[in-house]
Residue frames as qw, qx, qy, qz and C-alpha x, y, z in Angstrom:
[[0.632, -0.557, -0.107, 0.529, -34.27, 21.80, 77.15],
 [0.224, 0.968, -0.043, 0.101, -32.91, 25.28, 76.73],
 [0.609, 0.427, -0.425, 0.516, -29.18, 26.02, 76.80],
 [0.282, -0.590, 0.361, -0.665, -29.89, 27.68, 80.11],
 [0.871, -0.255, 0.281, -0.312, -31.05, 24.13, 81.28],
 [0.618, 0.511, -0.594, -0.060, -27.99, 22.42, 79.82],
 [0.958, -0.261, -0.109, 0.053, -26.44, 19.23, 81.14],
 [0.098, -0.850, 0.510, -0.087, -23.25, 19.78, 83.09],
 [0.957, 0.148, -0.248, 0.018, -20.86, 16.91, 82.21],
 [0.105, 0.703, -0.579, 0.399, -18.03, 18.03, 84.41],
 [0.675, -0.100, -0.713, 0.162, -16.79, 15.01, 86.50],
 [0.338, -0.242, -0.647, 0.639, -17.66, 15.15, 90.25],
 [0.229, 0.210, 0.189, -0.931, -20.47, 17.62, 89.54],
 [0.340, 0.362, 0.868, -0.003, -23.81, 15.93, 88.93],
 [0.109, -0.126, -0.437, -0.884, -25.91, 17.16, 86.05],
 [0.505, -0.086, 0.157, -0.844, -29.68, 17.63, 86.28],
 [0.892, 0.042, -0.207, -0.399, -30.44, 14.01, 85.45],
 [0.641, -0.433, 0.629, -0.074, -29.37, 10.85, 87.33],
 [0.885, 0.316, 0.340, 0.014, -29.58, 9.14, 83.98],
 [0.345, 0.876, -0.337, 0.020, -26.69, 11.18, 82.60],
 [0.945, -0.063, -0.139, 0.288, -23.76, 8.74, 82.40],
 [0.478, -0.768, 0.165, 0.394, -20.49, 9.85, 84.14],
 [0.528, 0.819, -0.224, 0.004, -17.89, 11.45, 81.91],
 [0.871, -0.120, -0.008, 0.476, -14.52, 9.79, 81.61],
 [0.392, -0.649, 0.023, 0.652, -11.80, 12.32, 82.25],
 [0.200, 0.660, -0.380, -0.616, -10.45, 12.89, 78.72],
 [0.824, 0.190, 0.526, -0.092, -11.82, 10.46, 76.12],
 [0.701, 0.689, 0.073, 0.167, -10.20, 11.84, 73.01],
 [0.527, -0.640, 0.330, 0.451, -6.41, 12.06, 72.62],
 [0.712, 0.683, 0.028, 0.159, -4.37, 13.30, 69.65],
 [0.662, -0.464, 0.235, 0.540, -0.57, 13.12, 69.55],
 [0.473, 0.872, 0.040, 0.123, 1.24, 15.81, 67.48],
 [0.722, -0.095, -0.012, 0.685, 4.94, 16.17, 66.96],
 [0.051, -0.907, -0.045, 0.416, 6.09, 19.76, 67.43],
 [0.706, 0.546, 0.188, 0.409, 7.52, 21.02, 64.21],
 [0.489, -0.167, -0.020, 0.856, 10.49, 23.40, 64.04],
 [0.049, 0.355, 0.357, 0.863, 8.24, 25.76, 62.15],
 [0.413, -0.716, -0.549, -0.124, 5.78, 25.91, 65.03],
 [0.501, -0.502, -0.222, 0.669, 8.34, 28.01, 67.02],
 [0.216, 0.944, 0.169, 0.184, 8.42, 31.79, 66.71],
 [0.374, 0.733, -0.263, 0.505, 11.05, 34.43, 67.21],
 [0.453, -0.680, 0.366, -0.446, 10.92, 34.05, 71.03],
 [0.170, 0.390, -0.897, 0.118, 12.22, 30.46, 70.77],
 [0.335, 0.116, 0.854, -0.382, 8.95, 28.67, 71.86],
 [0.156, 0.428, 0.830, 0.322, 5.81, 27.40, 70.11],
 [0.097, -0.174, -0.151, -0.968, 3.69, 30.25, 68.87],
 [0.342, 0.141, 0.643, -0.670, 0.37, 30.75, 70.62],
 [0.643, 0.302, -0.208, -0.672, -1.66, 30.24, 67.44],
 [0.431, 0.234, -0.858, -0.151, -0.35, 26.71, 67.18],
 [0.150, 0.081, 0.857, -0.486, -2.12, 25.70, 70.45],
 [0.587, 0.336, 0.186, -0.712, -5.43, 26.73, 68.82],
 [0.589, 0.373, -0.608, -0.378, -4.52, 24.40, 65.90],
 [0.147, 0.123, -0.950, 0.245, -3.81, 21.55, 68.42],
 [0.391, 0.208, 0.587, -0.678, -7.22, 22.22, 69.98],
 [0.631, 0.383, -0.220, -0.638, -8.84, 22.07, 66.53],
 [0.444, 0.297, -0.830, -0.160, -7.25, 18.71, 65.82],
 [0.041, 0.066, 0.893, -0.443, -8.55, 17.22, 69.08],
 [0.481, 0.311, 0.323, -0.753, -11.98, 18.78, 68.52],
 [0.617, 0.374, -0.452, -0.525, -12.20, 17.24, 64.99],
 [0.291, 0.151, -0.942, 0.073, -11.09, 13.84, 66.42],
 [0.249, 0.215, 0.718, -0.613, -13.90, 14.13, 69.03],
 [0.569, 0.393, -0.029, -0.722, -16.31, 15.10, 66.17],
 [0.473, 0.316, -0.771, -0.287, -15.19, 11.98, 64.32],
 [0.088, 0.008, -0.941, 0.326, -15.69, 9.78, 67.35],
 [0.339, 0.377, 0.573, -0.644, -19.24, 11.16, 67.80],
 [0.314, 0.348, 0.752, 0.463, -19.93, 11.20, 64.11],
 [0.066, 0.612, 0.260, -0.744, -20.95, 14.85, 64.30],
 [0.129, 0.316, -0.495, -0.799, -20.71, 15.33, 60.48],
 [0.061, 0.318, 0.932, 0.161, -23.52, 12.68, 60.02],
 [0.106, 0.659, 0.517, -0.536, -25.81, 15.47, 61.00],
 [0.106, 0.500, -0.311, -0.801, -24.97, 17.27, 57.80],
 [0.247, 0.086, -0.808, -0.528, -26.58, 14.50, 55.77],
 [0.180, 0.326, 0.843, -0.388, -29.73, 13.76, 57.87],
 [0.041, 0.510, 0.662, 0.548, -32.81, 13.99, 55.70],
 [0.239, -0.858, -0.428, -0.154, -34.48, 17.32, 56.36],
 [0.447, -0.847, 0.076, 0.277, -31.37, 18.76, 57.94],
 [0.735, 0.357, 0.135, 0.560, -29.03, 19.04, 54.99],
 [0.224, 0.689, -0.069, 0.686, -26.61, 21.85, 55.79],
 [0.605, -0.769, 0.039, -0.204, -26.64, 21.42, 59.56],
 [0.790, 0.188, -0.369, 0.451, -23.20, 21.33, 61.22],
 [0.583, -0.625, -0.236, 0.462, -20.95, 22.55, 64.02],
 [0.271, 0.807, -0.057, 0.521, -19.60, 26.11, 64.20],
 [0.563, -0.251, -0.435, 0.656, -16.97, 27.12, 66.75],
 [0.103, -0.913, -0.319, -0.232, -18.49, 30.15, 68.45],
 [0.175, -0.903, 0.323, -0.225, -15.66, 30.87, 70.89],
 [0.906, -0.029, -0.302, 0.295, -12.41, 29.50, 72.17],
 [0.206, -0.908, 0.307, -0.198, -9.81, 30.36, 74.79],
 [0.850, 0.152, -0.378, 0.334, -6.41, 29.11, 75.90],
 [0.455, -0.859, 0.225, -0.069, -4.47, 29.40, 79.07],
 [0.678, 0.525, -0.445, 0.258, -0.74, 28.98, 78.41],
 [0.771, -0.636, 0.029, -0.021, 0.87, 27.26, 81.42],
 [0.625, -0.472, 0.462, 0.417, 4.41, 26.34, 80.14],
 [0.393, 0.707, -0.375, -0.453, 6.30, 27.16, 76.98],
 [0.905, 0.097, 0.407, 0.077, 6.86, 24.29, 74.53],
 [0.087, 0.747, -0.528, -0.396, 9.93, 24.02, 72.27],
 [0.882, 0.380, -0.263, -0.094, 11.14, 21.76, 69.48],
 [0.431, -0.029, -0.822, -0.370, 11.78, 18.81, 69.76],
 [0.348, 0.005, 0.686, -0.639, 8.69, 17.53, 71.57],
 [0.260, -0.305, -0.803, -0.440, 5.45, 15.60, 71.10],
 [0.296, -0.067, 0.408, -0.861, 2.25, 16.93, 72.62],
 [0.097, -0.372, -0.917, -0.102, -0.97, 15.10, 73.38],
 [0.286, -0.114, 0.042, -0.951, -4.12, 17.18, 73.11],
 [0.060, -0.310, -0.938, 0.144, -7.12, 15.81, 74.97],
 [0.298, -0.158, -0.131, -0.932, -10.71, 16.89, 74.84],
 [0.081, -0.410, -0.895, 0.154, -14.14, 16.25, 76.32],
 [0.188, -0.615, -0.331, -0.691, -17.42, 18.02, 76.70],
 [0.157, -0.063, -0.634, 0.754, -18.26, 19.83, 79.90],
 [0.366, 0.394, 0.405, -0.739, -21.71, 21.10, 78.95],
 [0.093, 0.233, 0.835, 0.490, -24.35, 19.84, 76.58],
 [0.240, 0.340, 0.286, -0.863, -27.01, 22.38, 75.86],
 [0.658, 0.525, 0.439, -0.315, -30.05, 22.46, 73.51],
 [0.694, 0.716, 0.046, 0.062, -28.14, 23.67, 70.48],
 [0.292, 0.776, -0.488, 0.274, -24.57, 24.20, 71.77],
 [0.906, -0.352, -0.156, 0.178, -21.91, 22.42, 73.84],
 [0.115, -0.907, 0.396, -0.088, -18.77, 23.37, 75.61],
 [0.925, 0.149, -0.243, 0.252, -15.49, 21.40, 75.13],
 [0.459, -0.822, 0.318, 0.112, -12.49, 21.42, 77.39],
 [0.767, 0.529, -0.295, 0.213, -8.97, 20.98, 76.00],
 [0.584, -0.730, 0.335, 0.118, -5.76, 20.01, 77.69],
 [0.678, 0.634, -0.353, 0.119, -2.29, 19.86, 76.08],
 [0.774, -0.559, 0.263, 0.138, 0.47, 17.67, 77.64],
 [0.348, 0.780, -0.517, -0.048, 4.08, 17.88, 76.72],
 [0.968, -0.064, -0.200, 0.138, 6.06, 14.54, 76.62],
 [0.539, 0.457, -0.326, 0.628, 9.28, 16.43, 77.04],
 [0.143, -0.481, 0.374, -0.780, 8.18, 18.37, 80.07],
 [0.313, -0.190, -0.916, 0.164, 5.99, 15.58, 81.43],
 [0.050, 0.424, 0.595, -0.680, 3.18, 17.97, 82.39],
 [0.275, 0.792, 0.543, 0.059, 0.11, 19.91, 81.16],
 [0.395, -0.081, 0.146, 0.903, 1.33, 22.98, 79.19],
 [0.233, -0.042, -0.167, -0.957, -2.01, 24.52, 78.19],
 [0.149, 0.447, 0.847, -0.246, -5.74, 24.28, 78.98],
 [0.162, 0.072, -0.224, -0.958, -8.65, 25.78, 77.13],
 [0.386, 0.420, 0.773, -0.276, -12.25, 25.55, 76.15],
 [0.096, 0.040, -0.524, -0.845, -14.50, 26.18, 73.23],
 [0.498, 0.370, 0.514, -0.592, -18.17, 26.65, 72.59],
 [0.035, -0.012, 0.806, 0.591, -19.59, 24.82, 69.57],
 [0.507, 0.351, 0.339, -0.710, -23.04, 25.56, 68.13],
 [0.399, 0.277, 0.824, 0.291, -25.02, 23.40, 65.79],
 [0.224, 0.530, -0.026, -0.817, -26.10, 25.65, 62.93],
 [0.636, 0.576, 0.508, 0.071, -28.36, 25.30, 59.85],
 [0.416, -0.232, 0.313, 0.822, -25.92, 26.80, 57.27],
 [0.138, 0.522, 0.594, 0.596, -28.79, 27.82, 54.93],
 [0.254, -0.870, -0.353, -0.231, -30.30, 30.09, 57.59],
 [0.293, 0.498, -0.427, 0.696, -27.26, 30.84, 59.81],
 [0.579, -0.539, 0.138, -0.596, -29.40, 29.94, 62.87],
 [0.168, -0.301, 0.884, -0.316, -28.69, 27.65, 65.79],
 [0.748, -0.100, -0.438, -0.489, -30.63, 24.37, 65.62],
 [0.766, -0.466, 0.336, -0.290, -31.22, 21.75, 68.40],
 [0.007, -0.440, 0.897, 0.041, -28.75, 19.01, 68.80],
 [0.740, -0.014, -0.460, -0.491, -30.54, 15.91, 67.53],
 [0.815, -0.430, 0.248, -0.300, -31.33, 13.02, 69.80],
 [0.970, 0.169, -0.038, 0.172, -29.12, 10.60, 68.04],
 [0.448, 0.624, -0.306, 0.563, -26.15, 12.90, 68.09],
 [0.413, -0.673, 0.338, -0.512, -26.76, 13.77, 71.73],
 [0.958, -0.238, 0.119, -0.107, -26.73, 10.07, 72.55],
 [0.852, 0.328, -0.153, 0.379, -23.45, 9.56, 70.67],
 [0.121, 0.738, -0.320, 0.582, -21.90, 12.54, 72.44],
 [0.657, -0.570, 0.293, -0.397, -22.82, 11.26, 75.81],
 [0.997, -0.020, 0.049, 0.053, -21.55, 7.77, 74.90],
 [0.662, 0.515, -0.255, 0.482, -18.15, 9.03, 73.70],
 [0.063, -0.689, 0.357, -0.627, -17.65, 11.16, 76.77],
 [0.827, -0.418, 0.194, -0.321, -18.80, 8.29, 79.05],
 [0.072, -0.551, 0.829, 0.061, -15.88, 6.21, 77.66]]
């Protein structure tokens, strides 16, 4: 399957295969207290901090899927994930004190890459304060080239997102 023929994992939008399990809305959650030092001169959390929150949720999802196991598969030493792109839509400013919950899931699973969606909720505001996405590519570090997502990893990814 090429990335052009990727599996769309977005809920309420069927993918190309009826065998693809449905995705639970947001299977990975990471709670993070807002630190005083996260705020900038404008009196709200700096935009770069949101990207760090996304990273924390992405790594928690990687752990749930055991993505790093691919780095030690015989014949694939040096294979791992690279964040190719990321974006964030800031919906509401966050200030100290607060605790945010960053949630993530995959929305597309291609041959060698996948897209993750992120959502940040503020406990203080009781609402979503940011949304974003990121494209992750599995890369052979020795060549710098994209490699296919292995069958075992693909199955773990689908299982985590199915809940």
